[in-house]
C-alpha positions, 0 to 999 in steps of 0.5 A: 500499500505504501508504494501505491500511495507514494505512486498516487502522490507523484501523480498528483504532483504531475497533476498539479503541473498539468493544471498549471499548464492548462491555466497558462493556456487559458490566459494566452487568449486573454492576453492576446485579446487584452493586446488587441483591445489596447491596439483598438483603443489607440486606434479609435483615439487616432481616428477621433483625432483625425475626424476633429482635425478635419472638422477644424480644418473645414470650419477654418476654411470656412472662416477664412472665406468669410474673411475674404468676403469681409475684407472685400466688403470694407474695401467697397465701403471705403471706395463709396466714401468718395461718392457721398454727398452729406456728412450724414451719409458719410458718418453713416458709412464710416460707422458701417466700415467700423462695424465690418472691421470689427466683425473682421477682427472677430473672424480673424481671431476665430481663424487663429484659434482654430489654427492653434487648436488644429496645431495642438491636435496634429501633435497629439495625433502624431504622438498617438501614431508613434504610440500605435507603431510602438504598441503594434511592434510590441504586440507582434513580439508578445504574440509571437512569444505567446504562440510559441509558449502555447506550443511548448506548453501543449508539448509539456502537458502531453508529456505530463499526462503520459507520465501521470497516466503510466504512474496511475496504471501501476496502482489498483483499480479501486485506488484509481477510481477514488483518485479519479473521483476526488480529482473532479470533486476537489479541484484537481487535488485528490492526494495531499501531504500532511504537516504538523497534523494539518491537511494541506489540502484544506488547512484543517486539523486532523485527529492526532491518532489519525495523524500518527497513522497517516505518517506510517503511510501503510493504509488508505486514509482520507481527510475527515474534512475534504476527503482527500487521500492523505500522504505523509512526506517530511520533506515535501 
């Protein structure tokens, strides 16, 4: 029995390594998705910045056309000054010219503000583009590494599974059945060590007399709390 229990204990070690490998395999798609999400967020940011720049540029061109119209209007008004007959008409025309110049000044200010905004946004756009290229390069390197790691992990898991199955094949059918049931019910951990009277599977104390029996490794003993198979090894 001691040999069989030790074999189960070693099989459990392999089982834990298999589960660890499987967890890494599950994490691989998450890591890839996270990278794609980050890339997608930067691409969306760049697209928004591009759209805003185009909209502001469109508004600036519109204002510049308005500015040309206003300047042309002022020139025509100034020419009319030479044709007025009365002081009243002259004063009214001066007031209209002043009003047109004020409108012109406001439009020029609007154009300058738009130009500043576009310049700032273009800097952000260029920064985002550089960030995207860097992130794309890093993501590609990471993707290749993940794919390589996944292939390697598949091979490791296959090898560990074969070793585990070989170990389990030499124990009795009854023990294999108990091991299989516990493995399914206890998160893949069917066999556990005992230290200082504590089951390392559930961290619950076991009765002193039962602990003494467990340390002998002479019979199948299961934890009263979690029902896992108990095996004692001093330095493990």
